[in-house]
C-alpha positions as CSV (number, residue, x, y, z in Angstrom):
1,M,27.6,-26.1,-3.7
2,G,29.8,-23.2,-2.9
3,S,29.0,-19.5,-2.7
4,R,27.2,-18.0,-5.7
5,I,29.3,-15.4,-7.5
6,L,28.7,-13.3,-10.6
7,V,31.7,-12.1,-12.6
8,S,30.1,-9.2,-14.3
9,K,32.6,-8.7,-17.2
10,R,35.5,-10.5,-18.8
11,I,38.5,-11.0,-16.5
12,Y,41.8,-12.9,-16.8
13,P,41.2,-16.7,-17.2
14,E,43.4,-17.7,-14.3
15,A,41.1,-15.8,-11.9
16,V,38.0,-17.4,-13.4
17,E,39.5,-20.8,-13.0
18,Y,40.5,-20.0,-9.4
19,L,36.9,-18.9,-8.6
20,C,35.3,-21.9,-10.4
21,E,37.3,-24.3,-8.3
22,R,36.0,-22.7,-5.1
23,A,32.5,-21.3,-5.8
24,D,29.4,-21.5,-8.0
25,V,30.3,-19.0,-10.7
26,E,28.2,-17.2,-13.4
27,Y,30.7,-15.7,-15.8
28,H,29.8,-12.9,-18.2
29,D,32.5,-13.4,-20.8
30,S,32.1,-10.0,-22.4
31,D,33.8,-6.6,-22.4
32,K,30.3,-5.0,-22.4
33,S,28.7,-4.2,-19.1
34,Y,25.2,-5.5,-18.3
35,P,22.5,-2.7,-18.4
36,A,21.4,-1.8,-14.9
37,E,18.2,-3.9,-15.0
38,E,20.0,-6.9,-16.4
39,L,22.8,-6.6,-13.8
40,L,20.1,-6.7,-11.1
41,R,18.5,-9.8,-12.6
42,H,21.8,-11.7,-12.7
43,L,22.7,-10.6,-9.2
44,S,19.3,-11.5,-7.7
45,D,20.5,-14.8,-6.2
46,K,24.2,-14.0,-5.9
47,E,26.2,-13.6,-2.7
48,G,29.2,-12.0,-4.3
49,V,30.2,-10.1,-7.4
50,I,33.5,-9.5,-9.2
51,S,32.7,-6.0,-10.5
52,Q,34.4,-3.4,-12.7
53,L,34.2,0.4,-12.9
54,T,31.4,0.4,-15.4
55,D,29.2,-1.5,-13.0
56,R,27.2,1.0,-10.9
57,F,26.1,0.1,-7.4
58,S,23.9,2.8,-6.1
59,E,21.7,2.9,-3.0
60,E,18.8,1.5,-5.1
61,V,20.8,-1.3,-6.5
62,V,22.3,-2.6,-3.2
63,A,18.9,-2.2,-1.5
64,A,17.5,-4.6,-4.1
65,L,20.0,-7.3,-3.5
66,P,19.4,-8.9,0.0
67,S,21.6,-11.9,-0.8
68,L,24.7,-9.9,-1.7
69,K,27.5,-10.0,0.8
70,V,30.5,-8.6,-1.1
71,I,31.3,-6.4,-4.1
72,A,34.9,-7.0,-5.2
73,N,36.0,-4.3,-7.6
74,V,38.7,-5.0,-10.1
75,A,40.2,-1.5,-9.6
76,V,41.9,0.6,-7.0
77,G,39.1,3.2,-7.3
78,F,35.6,2.5,-6.1
79,D,33.6,5.6,-7.1
80,N,31.2,3.3,-9.0
81,I,30.0,2.0,-5.6
82,D,27.9,3.8,-3.0
83,V,30.1,2.5,-0.1
84,E,27.9,4.1,2.6
85,A,24.8,2.4,1.2
86,A,26.7,-0.9,0.9
87,T,27.8,-0.7,4.5
88,R,24.2,0.0,5.7
89,H,23.1,-3.1,3.9
90,G,26.0,-5.2,5.3
91,I,27.9,-5.6,2.0
92,A,31.6,-5.6,2.1
93,V,33.4,-3.5,-0.6
94,T,36.9,-4.3,-1.7
95,N,39.4,-3.0,-4.2
96,T,42.8,-3.9,-5.7
97,P,45.4,-1.4,-4.3
98,D,49.2,-1.6,-4.5
99,V,49.4,-4.1,-7.4
100,L,48.8,-1.4,-10.0
101,T,50.8,1.4,-8.4
102,Q,54.0,1.0,-10.4
103,T,52.3,0.4,-13.7
104,T,50.0,3.4,-13.3
105,A,53.0,5.6,-12.4
106,D,54.8,4.3,-15.5
107,L,51.9,5.5,-17.8
108,A,51.6,8.9,-16.0
109,F,55.3,9.5,-16.7
110,A,54.8,8.3,-20.3
111,L,52.0,10.8,-20.8
112,L,54.1,13.5,-19.3
113,F,56.9,12.7,-21.7
114,A,54.6,12.4,-24.7
115,A,52.8,15.6,-24.1
116,A,56.0,17.6,-23.3
117,R,58.0,16.3,-26.3
118,R,55.0,16.3,-28.7
119,V,55.4,12.6,-29.4
120,S,51.9,11.9,-30.7
121,E,51.7,15.1,-32.7
122,S,55.0,14.5,-34.5
123,E,54.2,10.8,-35.1
124,R,50.9,11.8,-36.8
125,F,52.8,14.3,-38.9
126,L,55.3,11.7,-40.0
127,R,52.7,9.0,-40.7
128,A,50.7,11.4,-42.8
129,G,53.8,11.8,-45.1
130,H,54.4,15.5,-44.2
131,W,58.0,15.1,-43.0
132,Q,60.5,16.7,-45.4
133,G,63.6,16.4,-43.2
134,W,65.2,17.7,-40.1
135,G,64.4,21.3,-39.0
136,I,66.0,23.4,-36.3
137,D,62.7,24.2,-34.5
138,Q,60.6,21.3,-35.7
139,F,58.3,19.9,-33.0
140,C,60.4,21.5,-30.2
141,G,58.8,20.8,-26.9
142,S,59.7,21.1,-23.2
143,D,62.5,19.5,-21.2
144,I,61.6,17.2,-18.4
145,H,64.9,17.1,-16.6
146,H,65.5,19.8,-14.0
147,S,61.9,21.1,-14.3
148,T,59.3,21.2,-11.5
149,L,56.7,18.5,-11.2
150,G,53.6,19.2,-9.1
151,I,51.8,16.1,-7.8
152,L,48.2,16.5,-6.5
153,G,47.7,13.5,-4.2
154,M,50.7,11.9,-2.5
155,G,49.4,8.4,-2.1
156,R,51.0,5.2,-3.4
157,I,50.9,6.3,-7.1
158,G,51.9,9.9,-6.4
159,Q,54.9,8.6,-4.4
160,A,55.9,6.2,-7.2
161,L,55.7,9.0,-9.7
162,A,57.9,11.2,-7.4
163,R,60.6,8.4,-7.4
164,R,60.6,8.4,-11.2
165,A,60.9,12.2,-11.2
166,N,63.9,12.1,-8.9
167,G,65.7,10.1,-11.6
168,F,65.3,13.0,-13.9
169,D,66.5,15.6,-11.4
170,M,63.1,17.2,-11.2
171,R,62.0,19.4,-8.3
172,V,58.9,17.8,-6.9
173,V,56.3,19.8,-5.1
174,Y,53.0,18.3,-3.9
175,H,49.7,19.0,-2.3
176,D,47.4,16.6,-0.5
177,A,44.6,16.9,2.1
178,V,46.9,14.8,4.4
179,R,50.6,15.7,4.4
180,A,53.0,12.8,3.8
181,P,55.1,11.6,6.7
182,E,58.4,13.5,7.2
183,D,60.5,10.4,6.3
184,I,58.7,10.1,3.0
185,E,59.2,13.8,2.2
186,Q,62.9,13.4,2.9
187,E,63.3,10.2,1.0
188,L,61.5,11.5,-2.1
189,R,62.8,15.1,-1.8
190,L,59.3,16.4,-1.7
191,T,58.2,20.0,-0.8
192,F,54.6,20.4,0.5
193,V,53.0,23.5,-0.9
194,P,49.5,25.0,-1.0
195,F,47.3,24.0,-3.9
196,E,47.5,27.4,-5.6
197,T,51.3,27.6,-5.2
198,L,51.7,24.2,-6.8
199,L,49.6,25.3,-9.8
200,S,51.6,28.5,-10.3
201,E,55.1,26.9,-9.9
202,A,54.8,23.5,-11.6
203,D,56.0,22.9,-15.2
204,F,54.0,19.6,-15.0
205,V,50.9,18.9,-12.9
206,S,50.0,15.3,-12.4
207,L,46.7,14.3,-10.7
208,H,46.5,11.3,-8.3
209,V,43.4,12.0,-6.2
210,P,40.3,9.9,-5.7
211,L,37.0,11.0,-7.1
212,V,35.0,12.4,-4.2
213,P,32.6,15.4,-4.1
214,T,35.5,17.7,-3.2
215,T,37.7,16.6,-6.1
216,R,35.0,16.7,-8.9
217,H,36.1,19.5,-11.3
218,L,39.1,20.1,-9.0
219,M,40.8,21.4,-12.2
220,S,38.6,24.0,-14.0
221,T,38.9,27.5,-15.5
222,P,40.2,29.3,-12.3
223,Q,42.9,26.6,-11.8
224,F,44.1,26.7,-15.4
225,A,44.4,30.5,-15.1
226,L,46.9,29.9,-12.3
227,M,49.1,27.6,-14.3
228,K,52.1,28.5,-16.4
229,K,51.4,29.0,-20.1
230,T,54.1,26.4,-20.7
231,A,52.6,23.9,-18.2
232,V,51.5,20.3,-19.0
233,L,48.6,18.6,-17.2
234,V,48.5,14.8,-16.7
235,N,45.5,12.8,-15.5
236,T,45.6,9.1,-14.7
237,S,43.2,9.3,-11.7
238,R,39.5,9.8,-12.6
239,G,38.1,11.8,-15.5
240,P,35.6,14.0,-13.6
241,V,38.5,15.5,-11.6
242,I,38.9,17.7,-14.6
243,D,36.3,20.0,-16.2
244,E,36.9,18.8,-19.8
245,V,35.1,21.7,-21.4
246,A,37.3,24.2,-19.5
247,L,40.4,22.2,-20.3
248,A,39.6,22.1,-24.0
249,E,39.2,25.9,-23.9
250,A,42.5,26.3,-22.0
251,L,44.4,24.2,-24.4
252,A,42.8,25.8,-27.5
253,C,43.6,29.3,-26.2
254,E,47.1,28.1,-25.2
255,E,46.4,29.1,-21.6
256,I,48.4,25.9,-20.8
257,A,50.7,24.2,-23.2
258,A,49.5,20.6,-23.3
259,A,47.8,17.7,-21.6
260,G,48.1,13.9,-21.3
261,L,44.8,12.2,-20.4
262,D,44.1,8.5,-19.7
263,V,40.7,9.1,-18.1
264,F,37.7,11.1,-19.1
265,E,34.6,12.8,-17.6
266,N,32.0,10.7,-19.5
267,E,33.8,7.5,-20.6
268,P,33.8,6.2,-23.2
269,D,32.7,9.5,-24.7
270,I,35.4,12.2,-25.1
271,Q,34.8,15.9,-25.2
272,P,34.8,16.5,-29.0
273,K,37.0,19.6,-28.8
274,L,39.8,17.6,-27.1
275,L,39.8,15.2,-30.1
276,E,40.4,18.2,-32.5
277,L,43.4,19.5,-30.6
278,E,47.0,18.6,-31.4
279,N,48.4,19.6,-28.0
280,V,46.7,16.8,-26.0
281,V,47.8,13.1,-25.8
282,L,44.8,10.7,-25.3
283,T,44.9,7.1,-24.2
284,P,41.8,4.9,-23.5
285,H,42.0,4.3,-19.7
286,I,45.1,2.0,-19.9
287,A,47.1,3.1,-16.9
288,S,47.1,-0.3,-15.3
289,A,47.1,-2.2,-18.6
290,S,50.0,-4.5,-18.5
291,H,49.3,-8.3,-18.7
292,T,51.0,-8.9,-15.3
293,T,49.2,-6.1,-13.5
294,R,45.7,-6.8,-14.9
295,S,46.1,-10.5,-14.1
296,K,47.1,-9.7,-10.5
297,M,44.2,-7.3,-10.1
298,C,41.7,-10.0,-11.2
299,M,43.2,-12.6,-8.8
300,M,43.2,-10.1,-6.0
301,A,39.5,-9.3,-6.6
302,A,38.8,-13.1,-6.6
303,E,40.6,-13.6,-3.3
304,N,38.9,-10.6,-1.8
305,A,35.4,-12.0,-2.7
306,L,36.1,-15.6,-1.5
307,S,37.6,-14.3,1.8
308,A,34.5,-12.3,2.5
309,L,32.2,-15.1,1.6
310,A,34.1,-17.4,4.0
311,G,33.3,-15.1,6.8
312,N,36.7,-13.5,7.0
313,R,37.8,-9.9,6.8
314,P,39.0,-9.5,3.1
315,P,42.5,-8.2,2.8
316,N,41.5,-5.1,0.9
317,L,38.3,-4.1,2.6
318,I,37.1,-0.5,1.9
319,N,34.4,-0.2,4.6
320,Q,36.7,-1.2,7.4
321,D,34.1,-0.7,10.2
322,L,31.7,-3.2,8.7
323,F,33.0,-6.3,10.4
324,P,35.1,-4.9,13.3
325,D,35.3,-8.3,15.1
326,L,36.5,-10.3,12.2
327,G,40.2,-11.1,11.9
């Protein structure tokens, strides 16, 4: 018998097949997450879990799972896991970076376009039968080309977005806790600026930061006040990076022009005021949702889990200091 693994929610079938050929797998073939107590019950005898963002691994959860050796998250983010607690209990935590970079950048740019050019708003208008013909100022929005894009977080996805912006002759300014290497700045024609400067100069602000205590509500009332009234805010990172109540107020009062959001503060619940506004484009956390990318993410998580359970350092280990002697 191989290692005992729980797949906590539905994943792509090729990854399930790959796991079943190499381990003893319990597969929860559902898009609904187990409630906390039920998840604990299913994990009580498991050595590994293929998890998703809706599975919460707090200190209490990991402490109650003495057999667990690896949590393989099907996501690049891992804010659903208390990594420090997992490390204390000897549990490897892995994610699925790189593979979703380009796909997520594609959607960030799509949201930027849709919000700037009022695509969703005008489509709703047309589908409702209101369109009576061409008008000189009908649904006029903002140009993307030759505008200024501000990127908060110049990691893999931020860099991929900057490459797309270069194709539209955009000026790209960015801010990050760690400045990008000089060669990356030159290649992507980036200008590093203070946070407040980025907010005041950018026509478009796109968020690409992890959810950590210092980034929770990174964007709230004081930050919206610094932005241009014509500015567009895009978020494909994590919902709680934005104070949704403050954003709804800023959009309703036209303190900023528009927003494009793929992630939300209390998913799947959406701030009701946002749903009422025309100047916000909303998508249901689909930034990485291409068949190719999601399949690769599932396979990567499976490979991460099996590698850890074989006693090797998994290729996408988050808590790097957990097994310093493993190669």
